[in-house]
N, C-alpha and C positions, 0 to 999 in steps of 0.2 A: 504494500500500500504506500502510495506517495504521500509524505507528510505535508507537502506544500499546500494542497487545497485545504487541509484541516487547519493549518496555521492561518491561512487567509480567512477562513470562516471564523475562527476564534478571534482574530484581530478585528473583523467587522462587528462581531457581537460585542466585543469590549468597547468599541467606538460608540455603538448605538446605546449601550448601557450607560456609558459616561455622559453622553449627550442628554439622556433622559433624566440624569441625576444632577445636571448643572444647576438647577434652581435650588438645590439643597445647600450650595456653597455660599449663598447670599446671606447678609446680615438682616434677616427679616425682623420687623418690629412686632409682628403678631404671629399667632398660630391661627389655623382656620377656625372660623366662627367665634373668635375672641375679639374683644375691643382692644384698642391701643391708644396711647397718648405719646406723640413724638414732638419734641421741641428742640430747635437748634440751640447751640450755646449762644449766650448773650453777644450781640454784635454780628451774628451770622444769619443768613437767610437760606431758604430751600433752593437748591439748584438742580436736583435730579430726583426723579420718582420712578420706581420700578415696581411691577406687580406680576404675579404668576397666578393664573386661574386654574382651579381644580373642580370639576363637576362633581366628583365623588365626595368631596369634602364640603358639602352644603352649598355648592355653586358659589364658592367664595374665593377670595384672592389673598395671597401673602403680599405684604407691602414692605418696601425698603426706601429710605430717603437719605439724601446727602445734602450737606450744608456747605456754605462757603462764606468767608468774611466779606462784608460789604465794603465798597471802596472807601478810602479815608475821607474823601470829600463829603460823604454823607454824615460823618461824625458818629456818635453813639445814639442808639435808640433812646428816645425820651419816655416812651410809654409802650406797653405791649398788652394785648387783650385777646380773649376768644371772641371771634366775630359770630355772625348769624349761623344757625344750625339748619341742616337739611332734614327732610323726613325720608325715611326708608321707602323705596319703591316709587319715589317722585323725581321729576326733573328738578335741577337746582342750578342757580347761577349765584355766585358769590364773588364780590370784589371787596377787598379789604377797605373798610371805611377809613376816613381821615387820611387818605393817601398812603395807607399802610403797605408793608411788604410781608408776604407770607413767610413765617419763620417756624411754622409747625403745623401739625395736623392731628386731630383726634377723630376716632371713629368707633361706633358701636354696632355690632351685628344683631340683626333681628331675624330669628329662625322663622317666624310666621310669614315673612315676606321674602326670605332668602336674599336680603340686601342689607346695606349699612346706612347709617346716618353719618353725616360728615360735618366737620367744623374746622375752620382755619384759625391758627394763632397768628395774629398780625402785629407788626411793630411799626411805630411811627418815628420818623427821623426828622426832628425839628419841623421846619416848614418846607420840606422838599416836596416836589411835585413829580408825578410820573409823566413821561413823554415817550414818543416812538413806540407806542404800544402795538402789539400784534396778538393774534389768537392762533394757536397751533391747529393743525388738522386733528382729526379724531385719533385719540390714543386710548386703547389700541385701534388699529385701522379697522379690524373686524372683531366682533364680540368673541369672547372666550380665548383670545390669543394672549400671549405674553405681551406686556406693555412696558415701554421705556420712554421717558421724556427727560432729556438733558438740555439745560439752557444752552442755546447755540453760541453765545459769546459772552465774555466777561463784561460785567456791567449791567446785564439784564437780570431781572429777578421776577418771580411770580407775584402777580398782583391779585390773582383770583382764578376762577375756573367756571366753566359751564359743563354740566354733565347730564346725560340722558340715561334712562334706565329701560331696558327691554324686559317687559313682563313675561315674554315668551322664553327668551334665552337666559333670563335671570343674571344679567351682567350689565355693566356700565361702560360707556365710552366718555372720555374727557376731552375738553378743549381748554388748554391753559392760557391765561391772559398774561403775557410777558411784557414788561416795560423796563425802560431806563428811568433813573431819577435825576433831577436837576442837581447841579453842584451849588446852586444859589437858592436863597430863600424866595419862596413865592407866596403870594397873599391870598390865593384862592384854592379851593378844593377841586381838583380836576377829576371828575367822575368818568 
């Protein structure tokens, strides 16, 4: 018997097994069907969000977040708070009030709806205003896929998000609102 085909088959199986386990290597902030509360260290803001969907685990996702220090020109945050909260199973749009930057997320899972409620932790930087705002495309592109959103360039931060929920597929898609903030004081609230 020629050992070469057996070695090739074992190699392919090992590769497939490794790929299917990749999601276990992440620093997830939750386990399936459990709530979580994630906050960036003081003076940092959210810059990357990843999630992994699992139908067998309550049609829920594991979540991972990364933070980055804000530019020196913004100074230190002068106030932080938990902003408005979503309802499980419903569409939701949230933009940090008072020109805030998203610096954390908390979520609670509801078994009855197979969905989560969401809330952003926002921080205010003196009287800085957002500008050059944009909205991402759907993340994930299709329901039940792995999702990743990484800020495209330094100086942009998450100001909020719009999310829709599919009652049939029991999953969410997100569009994140990304903005820059002025280096100078502004006198108005730019919604």
